[in-house]
VEXMARRO-857699 format. One record per residue: residue number from 1; x, y, z of N, C-alpha, C in turn. Coordinates in steps of 0.05 Angstrom, whole numbers, plus 5000, padded with zeros to 4 digits. Example, Ala and Ser with C-alpha at 12.3 -4.5 7.8 and 13.67 -1.06 7.14 Angstrom:
BEGIN
- 1,5264,4886,5156,5246,4910,5156,5264,4934,5156 .
- 2,5257,4955,5142,5273,4979,5143,5258,5001,5157 .
***
This chain:
BEGIN
- 1,4101,9153,3840,4118,9155,3817,4139,9133,3818 .
- 2,4144,9119,3796,4164,9098,3794,4192,9110,3796 .
- 3,4209,9097,3811,4237,9106,3812,4254,9090,3792 .
- 4,4274,9104,3781,4292,9091,3762,4320,9091,3772 .
- 5,4337,9076,3759,4365,9074,3767,4383,9088,3746 .
- 6,4399,9107,3756,4417,9122,3739,4446,9113,3745 .
- 7,4463,9112,3725,4492,9108,3729,4506,9131,3715 .
- 8,4522,9145,3729,4540,9166,3718,4568,9156,3721 .
- 9,4581,9150,3698,4607,9137,3699,4625,9150,3677 .
- 10,4649,9140,3674,4667,9149,3653,4691,9164,3665 .
- 11,4709,9170,3647,4734,9183,3656,4732,9213,3658 .
- 12,4710,9225,3649,4708,9254,3649,4698,9265,3675 .
- 13,4702,9291,3678,4694,9305,3702,4663,9309,3702 .
- 14,4651,9309,3726,4623,9317,3727,4603,9296,3737 .
- 15,4612,9273,3745,4594,9252,3754,4580,9259,3780 .
- 16,4596,9266,3800,4585,9274,3826,4570,9300,3823 .
- 17,4580,9319,3807,4567,9344,3803,4539,9341,3791 .
- 18,4537,9323,3772,4510,9317,3760,4491,9306,3781 .
- 19,4501,9288,3797,4485,9276,3818,4476,9297,3839 .
- 20,4494,9315,3846,4487,9336,3865,4467,9355,3853 .
- 21,4469,9361,3827,4450,9377,3814,4422,9365,3815 .
- 22,4421,9339,3812,4395,9325,3814,4384,9326,3842 .
- 23,4402,9324,3862,4394,9325,3890,4381,9352,3896 .
- 24,4394,9374,3886,4383,9401,3890,4356,9404,3876 .
- 25,4354,9393,3852,4328,9394,3838,4307,9379,3853 .
- 26,4313,9355,3863,4294,9340,3879,4285,9355,3904 .
- 27,4305,9366,3918,4299,9382,3943,4281,9405,3936 .
- 28,4286,9418,3913,4270,9440,3904,4241,9433,3900 .
- 29,4236,9407,3894,4209,9397,3890,4198,9385,3916 .
- 30,4213,9388,3938,4203,9379,3964,4209,9350,3970 .
- 31,4226,9337,3953,4233,9309,3957,4255,9306,3977 .
- 32,4254,9284,3992,4276,9277,4010,4298,9262,3996 .
- 33,4323,9269,4002,4346,9258,3988,4366,9248,4008 .
- 34,4377,9224,4002,4399,9213,4019,4423,9210,4000 .
- 35,4446,9221,4008,4470,9219,3993,4490,9204,4010 .
- 36,4499,9181,4000,4520,9165,4013,4545,9168,3996 .
- 37,4566,9178,4009,4592,9181,3994,4611,9159,4003 .
- 38,4618,9142,3984,4637,9120,3988,4665,9130,3981 .
- 39,4685,9119,3993,4713,9124,3988,4721,9152,3999 .
- 40,4705,9172,3993,4711,9199,4001,4709,9202,4032 .
- 41,4728,9218,4042,4728,9225,4071,4736,9254,4072 .
- 42,4725,9268,4091,4732,9297,4094,4710,9314,4083 .
- 43,4715,9340,4086,4695,9359,4079,4700,9371,4051 .
- 44,4680,9372,4035,4681,9384,4008,4662,9408,4007 .
- 45,4666,9426,3989,4650,9450,3987,4620,9443,3984 .
- 46,4613,9421,3971,4585,9415,3968,4571,9410,3994 .
- 47,4586,9401,4014,4574,9397,4041,4564,9424,4052 .
- 48,4579,9445,4048,4571,9472,4058,4545,9480,4044 .
- 49,4543,9476,4018,4519,9483,4004,4495,9466,4012 .
- 50,4499,9440,4014,4477,9421,4019,4466,9425,4048 .
- 51,4482,9436,4066,4472,9441,4093,4449,9460,4093 .
- 52,4447,9476,4072,4424,9495,4070,4398,9480,4065 .
- 53,4400,9455,4057,4376,9439,4051,4375,9416,4072 .
- 54,4385,9420,4096,4387,9398,4115,4360,9386,4124 .
- 55,4339,9400,4118,4312,9389,4124,4304,9368,4103 .
- 56,4317,9369,4079,4310,9351,4058,4333,9333,4048 .
- 57,4358,9342,4051,4381,9327,4041,4398,9318,4064 .
- 58,4403,9292,4065,4421,9280,4085,4446,9270,4071 .
- 59,4469,9277,4081,4495,9268,4069,4510,9252,4091 .
- 60,4519,9228,4084,4536,9213,4102,4559,9202,4086 .
- 61,4583,9202,4098,4606,9191,4085,4613,9164,4096 .
- 62,4620,9146,4078,4628,9119,4086,4655,9112,4074 .
- 63,4672,9131,4076,4700,9128,4066,4718,9143,4084 .
- 64,4743,9137,4083,4763,9149,4100,4781,9168,4084 .
- 65,4778,9167,4057,4793,9184,4039,4823,9181,4040 .
- 66,4832,9156,4045,4861,9153,4049,4875,9137,4028 .
- 67,4861,9122,4011,4875,9104,3993,4871,9111,3963 .
- 68,4865,9135,3957,4858,9142,3930,4879,9132,3910 .
- 69,4904,9133,3917,4925,9124,3898,4939,9099,3909 .
- 70,4927,9084,3927,4939,9060,3937,4918,9038,3941 .
- 71,4923,9020,3959,4905,8998,3964,4889,9004,3990 .
- 72,4863,8997,3990,4847,9002,4014,4856,8984,4038 .
- 73,4854,8995,4062,4860,8980,4086,4835,8966,4096 .
- 74,4838,8950,4116,4815,8937,4129,4795,8957,4139 .
- 75,4804,8980,4149,4785,9000,4159,4770,9014,4136 .
- 76,4783,9016,4113,4769,9027,4089,4746,9008,4082 .
- 77,4752,8982,4082,4732,8962,4075,4709,8963,4095 .
- 78,4716,8964,4121,4696,8966,4142,4678,8990,4139 .
- 79,4689,9013,4132,4674,9038,4129,4654,9034,4106 .
- 80,4663,9023,4083,4645,9018,4060,4623,8998,4067 .
- 81,4630,8978,4082,4610,8957,4089,4589,8969,4108 .
- 82,4598,8987,4126,4578,9001,4144,4559,9017,4127 .
- 83,4570,9030,4106,4553,9045,4088,4533,9028,4073 .
- 84,4542,9005,4064,4525,8986,4050,4501,8978,4068 .
- 85,4507,8972,4093,4486,8964,4112,4466,8987,4116 .
- 86,4477,9011,4119,4460,9034,4124,4441,9038,4099 .
- 87,4453,9036,4076,4438,9041,4051,4415,9020,4048 .
- 88,4420,8996,4056,4399,8975,4054,4373,8986,4068 .
- 89,4377,8996,4092,4353,9006,4107,4341,9031,4093 .
- 90,4358,9048,4083,4348,9073,4070,4332,9066,4045 .
- 91,4342,9047,4030,4328,9040,4004,4301,9026,4008 .
- 92,4299,9009,4028,4274,8995,4032,4254,9012,4047 .
- 93,4263,9032,4061,4245,9048,4078,4224,9064,4063 .
- 94,4231,9072,4038,4213,9089,4023,4213,9118,4033 .
- 95,4230,9124,4053,4230,9151,4065,4243,9172,4047 .
- 96,4259,9163,4028,4273,9181,4010,4265,9176,3981 .
- 97,4259,9198,3967,4251,9195,3939,4275,9193,3921 .
- 98,4299,9203,3930,4323,9201,3915,4346,9192,3933 .
- 99,4360,9171,3924,4384,9162,3939,4407,9162,3920 .
- 100,4429,9174,3928,4453,9176,3912,4475,9161,3926 .
- 101,4488,9142,3911,4511,9128,3921,4535,9138,3906 .
- 102,4546,9159,3917,4569,9173,3904,4594,9156,3907 .
- 103,4607,9152,3884,4631,9135,3882,4626,9106,3888 .
- 104,4602,9096,3885,4596,9068,3889,4612,9051,3869 .
- 105,4615,9060,3845,4629,9045,3824,4659,9043,3832 .
- 106,4670,9064,3843,4698,9063,3852,4701,9043,3876 .
- 107,4681,9043,3893,4681,9024,3915,4681,8995,3904 .
- 108,4666,8990,3883,4667,8964,3870,4694,8958,3858 .
- 109,4705,8978,3844,4731,8975,3831,4753,8967,3851 .
- 110,4751,8978,3875,4771,8972,3896,4762,8948,3914 .
- 111,4741,8934,3906,4732,8910,3920,4724,8916,3949 .
- 112,4713,8939,3954,4703,8945,3981,4677,8930,3986 .
- 113,4662,8924,3965,4639,8906,3965,4637,8896,3937 .
- 114,4618,8878,3932,4616,8865,3906,4593,8877,3889 .
- 115,4595,8872,3863,4574,8881,3845,4548,8866,3852 .
- 116,4551,8840,3860,4527,8825,3868,4513,8838,3891 .
- 117,4528,8848,3910,4515,8861,3934,4502,8887,3925 .
- 118,4514,8901,3906,4502,8926,3897,4476,8920,3880 .
- 119,4477,8899,3864,4453,8891,3849,4430,8884,3869 .
- 120,4437,8870,3891,4417,8864,3911,4404,8889,3922 .
- 121,4421,8909,3927,4411,8935,3937,4392,8948,3917 .
- 122,4400,8948,3892,4384,8959,3870,4356,8945,3870 .
- 123,4357,8919,3872,4332,8904,3870,4314,8907,3895 .
- 124,4327,8915,3918,4312,8916,3943,4298,8943,3947 .
- 125,4305,8963,3931,4295,8990,3937,4265,8991,3933 .
- 126,4252,9010,3948,4224,9013,3945,4218,9024,3917 .
- 127,4194,9018,3907,4188,9024,3879,4190,9053,3872 .
- 128,4185,9071,3891,4185,9099,3885,4212,9113,3889 .
- 129,4233,9097,3895,4259,9109,3901,4276,9110,3876 .
- 130,4284,9135,3869,4303,9139,3847,4331,9134,3858 .
- 131,4348,9120,3844,4374,9113,3854,4395,9121,3834 .
- 132,4416,9135,3843,4438,9144,3826,4464,9133,3836 .
- 133,4479,9120,3818,4505,9109,3825,4526,9124,3809 .
- 134,4546,9135,3822,4567,9150,3808,4594,9136,3810 .
- 135,4612,9145,3794,4640,9135,3795,4649,9122,3770 .
- 136,4675,9125,3765,4688,9112,3742,4686,9081,3745 .
- 137,4691,9068,3723,4693,9039,3723,4667,9024,3730 .
- 138,4644,9035,3722,4619,9020,3727,4621,8993,3712 .
- 139,4617,8971,3727,4618,8945,3714,4594,8939,3697 .
- 140,4596,8921,3678,4574,8915,3660,4548,8907,3675 .
- 141,4550,8891,3696,4526,8882,3710,4511,8906,3723 .
- 142,4525,8926,3731,4511,8950,3742,4499,8966,3720 .
- 143,4513,8970,3698,4502,8984,3675,4477,8970,3664 .
- 144,4478,8944,3664,4455,8928,3655,4430,8932,3672 .
- 145,4434,8935,3698,4412,8940,3717,4400,8968,3714 .
- 146,4416,8986,3704,4408,9015,3703,4387,9019,3682 .
- 147,4371,9040,3687,4351,9049,3667,4363,9072,3650 .
- 148,4383,9085,3661,4396,9108,3648,4426,9106,3654 .
- 149,4443,9107,3634,4472,9107,3637,4483,9131,3622 .
- 150,4498,9147,3636,4512,9170,3624,4541,9166,3628 .
- 151,4556,9167,3606,4585,9164,3608,4598,9191,3603 .
- 152,4612,9201,3623,4626,9226,3620,4653,9221,3606 .
- 153,4657,9234,3584,4681,9229,3568,4701,9252,3572 .
- 154,4725,9245,3578,4746,9266,3581,4756,9273,3553 .
- 155,4752,9297,3545,4763,9306,3520,4787,9324,3524 .
- 156,4785,9341,3544,4808,9359,3551,4804,9367,3580 .
- 157,4826,9368,3595,4824,9375,3624,4849,9389,3632 .
- 158,4847,9411,3646,4870,9427,3655,4886,9412,3676 .
- 159,4876,9391,3687,4890,9374,3706,4916,9363,3694 .
- 160,4914,9357,3668,4938,9347,3653,4960,9367,3651 .
- 161,4953,9393,3655,4972,9415,3655,4983,9421,3683 .
- 162,4975,9404,3702,4985,9408,3729,4967,9424,3748 .
- 163,4943,9431,3739,4925,9447,3755,4913,9428,3776 .
- 164,4917,9435,3801,4906,9419,3824,4877,9425,3828 .
- 165,4863,9407,3842,4835,9411,3849,4831,9437,3864 .
- 166,4812,9453,3855,4807,9480,3866,4782,9480,3883 .
- 167,4783,9493,3906,4760,9495,3924,4738,9509,3909 .
- 168,4714,9497,3910,4691,9509,3897,4687,9501,3868 .
- 169,4707,9488,3856,4704,9478,3829,4707,9448,3828 .
- 170,4729,9438,3838,4733,9408,3838,4730,9396,3866 .
- 171,4732,9413,3886,4728,9402,3914,4715,9422,3932 .
***
């Protein structure tokens, strides 16, 4: 089966959630899934759920989760670059039918790596590997490479009313 490239971007909620839903669907069909989380560090509720599929879904974080509202440090850049190197091997191996690069677009936005490097990854993947890139601010060159682009649009969100991220819903 030919693999396609998906981009889930935009200012609205649900990009990672959509990717995780696809991961569960793929695992349900017996496919192996690799999820690389960039920028994010720490444990989220989805990790608890995905552990139930640990024979099919692998999750690795390549972020330290420290600069969300600031500038990345050298160690943030190093963590993202380690992830990029790991993903190169994952994508060419053909061992995974679905690879998700969660917050890859945010990593680009913060210059943790370049769009050119990400395009090289896209081009290097084995033919049968489906690839999903999530995160706001997807640059034009990444959207151009994609076969499917979904933009999540924020229409209304209770965050604007001061509601913090809730365990099990937003984190």
